[in-house]
C-alpha positions in Angstrom: 0.1 0.1 0.1 1.2 3.5 -0.9 2.2 6.5 1.9 -0.4 8.3 0.1 -3.4 6.0 0.1 -2.3 4.8 3.6 -2.9 8.3 4.7 -6.3 9.0 3.4 -8.0 6.0 4.6 -6.4 6.9 7.8 -8.0 9.9 7.6 -11.0 8.7 6.8 -11.4 6.7 9.8 -9.6 9.6 12.1 -12.8 12.0 10.8 -15.2 9.2 11.4 -14.7 9.2 14.9 -14.3 12.6 15.1 -18.0 13.1 13.0 -19.8 10.7 14.5 -18.7 11.8 17.7 -20.4 14.9 17.2 -22.9 13.5 15.8 -24.0 11.7 18.8 -23.5 15.0 21.2 -25.4 16.7 18.9 -28.6 14.3 18.3 -28.9 13.2 21.9 -29.4 15.3 23.6 -31.5 17.4 20.8 -33.6 14.2 20.1 -34.0 13.7 24.0 -35.4 17.4 24.6 -37.8 17.1 21.3 -39.4 13.9 21.9 -40.9 14.7 25.3 -41.5 18.4 24.1 -43.7 16.8 21.3 -45.7 14.1 23.0 -47.1 17.0 25.0 -47.4 20.0 22.6 -45.9 21.0 19.1 -42.9 22.5 20.6 -40.6 19.6 20.4 -41.6 19.7 16.3 -39.0 21.9 16.1 -35.9 20.1 17.5 -37.0 16.9 15.8 -37.1 19.2 12.5 -33.1 20.2 13.3 -32.1 16.7 14.5 -33.5 14.9 11.0 -32.0 18.5 9.4 -28.7 17.6 10.6 -28.7 13.9 9.4 -29.4 14.7 5.9 -26.6 17.0 5.7 -24.6 15.1 7.1 -24.9 12.6 4.6 -24.7 14.6 2.6 -21.1 15.6 4.1 -20.5 11.8 4.1 -20.7 11.7 0.1 -17.8 14.5 -0.4 -16.0 13.0 2.1 -15.7 9.4 0.5 -15.3 11.0 -3.0 -12.2 13.3 -1.2 -10.9 10.8 0.6 -11.1 7.2 -1.0 -12.4 8.2 -4.8 -15.7 6.3 -4.2 -18.3 8.5 -5.0 -22.2 7.1 -4.7 -25.5 9.0 -5.2 -27.4 10.2 -1.7 -31.4 10.9 -1.1 -32.6 14.4 -2.6 -34.8 16.4 -0.3 -38.3 16.7 -2.4 -38.7 19.8 -4.5 -42.4 19.8 -4.1 -45.0 22.0 -2.1 -44.3 24.3 0.9 -41.2 24.2 3.3 -43.2 22.7 6.1 -44.8 20.3 3.8 -41.8 19.1 2.3 -39.8 18.5 5.6 -43.2 16.1 6.8 -42.8 14.3 3.9 -39.4 13.8 4.1 -39.4 12.9 8.2 -41.9 10.4 6.9 -40.5 8.5 4.5 -38.0 5.6 5.0 -34.8 7.7 3.8 -34.6 10.2 6.3 -34.5 7.4 9.0 -32.0 5.5 7.6 -30.2 9.0 7.9 -31.1 9.1 11.3 -29.7 5.7 12.1 -26.2 6.5 10.7 -26.3 10.0 12.5 -26.7 8.7 15.7 -25.6 5.3 15.8 -23.4 3.6 13.0 -21.5 6.4 12.2 -20.9 7.0 16.3 -20.5 3.6 17.3 -17.9 2.3 13.8 -16.3 4.8 14.4 -15.5 5.1 17.4 -14.8 1.5 17.2 -13.0 1.7 13.9 -10.7 4.3 15.5 -10.0 2.5 18.1 -8.4 -1.0 16.1 -6.8 1.4 13.9 -5.1 3.8 15.9 -4.6 1.9 18.6 -2.2 -0.3 16.2 -0.5 2.9 14.9 0.3 3.7 18.7 1.7 -0.4 19.9 4.0 0.5 16.2 5.2 3.3 17.5 5.2 2.7 21.7 7.5 -0.7 20.4 9.5 0.6 17.9 10.5 3.3 20.4 11.4 0.8 22.6 15.7 1.4 22.3 14.8 4.6 23.2 12.8 4.3 26.4 13.9 0.1 27.9 17.4 0.5 29.0 14.8 2.9 31.5 13.0 0.0 32.9 13.8 -1.3 36.2 14.8 -4.9 36.7 13.2 -7.4 34.2 11.4 -6.4 31.2 7.4 -6.8 31.5 8.0 -10.0 29.4 10.4 -11.5 32.0 13.2 -11.3 29.2 16.3 -8.4 30.0 16.9 -5.7 28.2 18.6 -7.5 25.0 16.2 -10.3 23.9 13.0 -7.6 25.3 14.8 -5.0 22.7 14.1 -8.0 19.5 10.7 -8.9 20.8 9.5 -5.2 20.9 11.2 -4.4 17.6 9.7 -7.8 15.9 6.0 -6.9 17.6 6.5 -3.2 16.4 7.5 -3.8 12.4 4.4 -6.5 12.0 2.1 -3.9 14.2 3.4 -1.1 11.6 2.8 -4.0 8.6 -0.5 -4.8 9.8 -1.7 -0.7 10.6 -2.2 0.2 7.0 -4.2 -3.1 6.0 -6.3 -2.5 9.1 -6.8 1.0 8.5 -7.8 0.2 4.6 -10.2 -2.4 6.0 -12.0 -0.4 8.5 -12.2 2.1 6.0 -13.8 0.0 3.5 -16.6 -1.6 6.6 -17.6 2.5 7.2 -18.0 3.4 3.3 -19.9 0.0 2.5 -21.8 1.0 5.5 -22.2 4.4 4.8 -23.7 3.4 1.1 -25.5 0.6 3.4 -27.7 3.2 5.0 -27.2 7.0 2.9 -27.5 5.4 -0.9 -31.2 4.9 -2.7 -32.3 2.0 -3.4 -33.5 0.9 -6.2 -37.1 2.1 -6.2 -35.7 5.6 -5.2 -33.5 6.0 -8.0 -36.4 4.5 -10.5 -39.0 7.3 -8.9 -36.3 10.0 -9.0 -35.6 9.4 -12.6 -39.3 9.0 -13.7 -39.5 13.0 -11.5 -36.4 14.2 -13.7 -37.8 12.4 -17.0 -40.9 14.9 -16.2 -39.6 17.7 -15.2 -37.0 17.4 -18.7 -39.8 16.1 -20.8 -41.9 19.3 -19.9 -38.6 21.6 -20.4 -38.2 20.3 -23.7 -41.4 20.7 -24.6 -41.5 24.6 -23.4 -38.1 24.9 -25.1 -39.6 23.2 -28.5 -42.4 25.9 -28.3 -40.2 28.8 -27.9 -38.2 27.7 -30.5 -41.1 27.4 -33.2 -42.0 30.9 -32.2 -39.0 32.3 -32.1 -38.3 30.9 -35.8 -42.4 32.3 -36.8 -41.5 35.3 -35.2 -37.4 35.1 -37.0 -39.9 34.1 -40.7 -42.3 36.6 -40.1 -40.3 39.9 -39.3 -37.2 38.8 -42.0 -38.0 37.1 -45.1 -41.6 37.9 -45.4 -41.4 41.1 -44.8 -38.2 40.8 -47.7 -40.4 39.3 -50.4 -43.7 41.6 -49.5 -40.9 44.5 -50.6 -39.9 42.1 -53.4 -42.7 41.6 -55.0 -44.3 45.2 -54.4 -40.6 46.7 -56.3 -41.1 43.7 -58.6 -44.6 45.1 -59.4 -43.4 48.6 -59.6 -41.1 47.8 -62.4 -43.7 46.0 -63.9 -46.0 48.3 -64.4 -43.8 51.8 -65.1 -42.5 52.2 -69.4 -39.5 54.7 -68.2 -36.6 51.8 -69.0 -34.1 53.6 -66.6 -36.3 53.5 -63.9 -37.3 49.9 -64.2 -33.7 49.3 -64.1 -33.5 50.7 -60.8 -36.1 48.8 -59.3 -34.7 45.4 -61.1 -31.7 46.2 -59.4 -33.2 47.0 -55.8 -35.5 44.0 -56.6 -32.0 41.9 -57.1 -30.7 43.2 -53.6 -33.8 42.7 -51.6 -34.0 38.9 -53.1 -30.2 38.8 -51.7 -30.4 39.4 -48.1 -34.0 37.3 -48.2 -31.9 34.9 -49.1 -29.2 35.7 -46.2 -32.4 36.2 -43.1 -33.2 32.4 -44.9 -29.6 30.9 -44.6 -29.2 32.3 -41.2 -32.8 31.3 -40.5 -31.9 27.5 -41.4 -28.3 27.4 -40.2 -30.4 27.9 -36.6 -32.7 25.1 -37.1 -29.7 22.8 -37.7 -26.5 23.7 -39.5 -25.7 22.1 -42.6 -22.1 22.2 -42.0 -22.9 20.2 -38.7 -24.0 16.9 -40.4 -21.6 17.9 -43.1 -18.1 18.3 -41.4 -18.8 17.5 -37.9 -19.0 19.6 -34.4 -14.9 20.8 -35.2 -15.9 23.0 -38.3 -19.5 23.6 -37.3 -18.4 25.4 -33.8 -15.3 26.8 -35.4 -17.6 28.5 -37.4 -19.4 30.1 -35.0 -16.2 30.8 -33.1 -15.1 32.8 -36.5 -18.5 35.1 -36.6 -18.6 36.0 -33.1 -17.6 39.9 -32.7 -15.4 39.0 -29.5 -12.3 37.0 -30.5 -12.7 33.2 -29.4 -9.2 31.0 -28.8 -10.7 27.8 -30.4 -8.6 24.5 -29.4 -11.5 21.3 -30.3 -10.1 17.3 -30.1 -12.6 15.6 -31.7 -10.9 11.9 -32.7 -14.1 10.4 -33.6 -17.5 12.1 -34.0 -20.5 11.6 -31.8 -24.4 11.4 -32.1 -26.0 13.6 -34.4 -28.0 14.8 -31.3 -24.9 15.1 -28.9 -23.4 17.0 -31.6 -26.4 19.3 -32.0 -27.0 20.2 -28.8 -23.6 20.8 -28.5 -23.6 23.2 -31.2 -26.7 25.0 -30.0 -25.1 25.0 -26.3 -21.8 27.2 -28.3 -24.2 29.1 -30.6 -25.8 30.4 -27.2 -22.8 30.8 -25.2 -21.0 32.7 -27.1 -24.1 34.8 -28.3 -23.9 35.4 -24.2 -20.8 36.6 -24.6 -21.4 38.8 -27.0 -24.7 40.6 -25.7 -24.3 40.5 -22.2 -20.6 39.5 -20.5 -18.6 42.5 -22.0 -15.5 40.6 -22.4 -12.4 41.1 -24.7 -11.5 37.5 -25.3 -13.3 34.2 -24.8 -11.9 30.7 -25.3 -14.0 27.3 -27.1 -13.0 24.0 -25.7 -14.3 20.7 -26.8 -12.8 17.2 -26.0 -13.9 13.4 -25.0 -13.3 11.9 -21.8 -13.6 8.3 -21.5 -17.4 8.3 -23.0 -18.1 11.6 -22.5 -18.5 14.5 -24.3 -16.8 17.7 -23.0 -17.4 21.1 -24.1 -16.6 24.7 -22.7 -16.9 27.8 -22.7 -14.7 31.1 -20.9 -14.4 34.5 -21.0 -13.4 36.7 -19.1 -16.4 39.7 -18.6 -18.0 40.9 -15.6 -19.5 37.3 -14.5 -23.0 37.1 -13.6 -24.6 35.4 -15.3 -27.3 32.8 -13.7 -28.3 29.6 -15.2 -32.2 31.3 -15.2 -31.9 33.7 -17.3 -30.4 34.2 -20.3 -31.8 31.9 -22.6 -29.8 29.1 -20.4 -32.4 27.0 -19.4 -33.6 25.6 -22.1 -30.5 24.5 -22.7 -30.0 23.0 -19.5 -33.2 21.2 -20.4 -32.0 20.1 -23.7 -28.5 18.6 -21.5 -30.8 16.8 -18.9 -33.1 15.2 -21.5 -30.3 13.3 -22.9 -28.7 12.3 -19.2 -25.9 15.4 -19.7 -24.6 18.1 -17.0 -24.4 21.7 -17.3 -22.4 23.5 -15.2 -21.9 27.5 -14.5 -19.6 29.2 -12.7 -20.1 32.6 -13.3 -18.5 35.1 -10.3 -19.4 38.8 -10.3 -16.1 40.2 -12.2 -14.1 37.1 -13.0 -15.7 36.2 -16.4 -18.5 32.9 -16.7 -17.6 29.4 -17.2 -20.1 27.3 -19.0 -19.2 23.7 -19.0 -21.4 20.7 -21.0 -20.9 17.1 -20.5 -22.5 15.1 -23.0 -22.9 11.5 -23.0 -20.8 11.1 -26.6 -22.4 7.9 -28.3 -21.8 6.8 -32.0 
């Protein structure tokens, strides 16, 4: 076992003992006061609710602690999101998951943490004490406690210390594995809970996709009505005027004007088609499509695309519209002087990131990002927004890359 792994597992065990002790000190007095008050009146309800809230926060902390120290990630139960706060609190406290989290915080973590910490640090203490015998054993009066003189006792202590030193890392690893298994058993949602959460997510993403599709349809209708349609009406009127006049010079001028209107209409129709699904994305892939977007952006964009293979058309389309919306926000709202665009494959995920050095302050519920988030979530992707005020914006999307 390497030194880093040994330190991580020992730290995990030590924190389990410390956090378990703190949890025991917090929950026992809270429940001891809250339960009698709840039986006598509703005065104990806030204490009980606070205890369940603490257990839920501890569960979320345990997930992050396991990921940070052991590199193991597991989901924890989500708090209900529908209804008022009291309704959600009552629904949560009456669920099976909340009681399992309470068992973990009140019983499992304190006692398993104490036991594991005692075993692991008892082994480390024994190793240190036995190996340091040459420093203090000579001062032992008379025979050693094992009945040996100093020299045989020295060898015995050193051998036992080496054995303890070799066993302590493996003991800490085993105890950490047991504690992690206990945490996953009590804190990780079961199959039915996962299916229920998945259904809720699909319902939300379906509603978001319907709203996004409706907004896209309205945008296309508006662009056709206000743009290309007006150009074509003007073109027809100009040609009608040219047809009605008998002056060759005036006719030539009107035909030239109609020719300009026709070219403007073609440009607007081409832009509209590009907004629906660009031909370059289908023909040449995401690299060429996002590079074209970056070239048209009024803010200078550094592009770094490393895609050794193409993803599914749906994934590429979502990534393209993500970049288009992100660069539009950079040009309109960010007040940035530079932007950076990266796209790469990380395992079976397509990761696209757009950064700028603007004013920041972007929020997920604004600037057109809600529709993007719904599109991303519809294909089991993830979208992250980091935008501190005054420090630019970082938009990152991770999409499953299926060929």
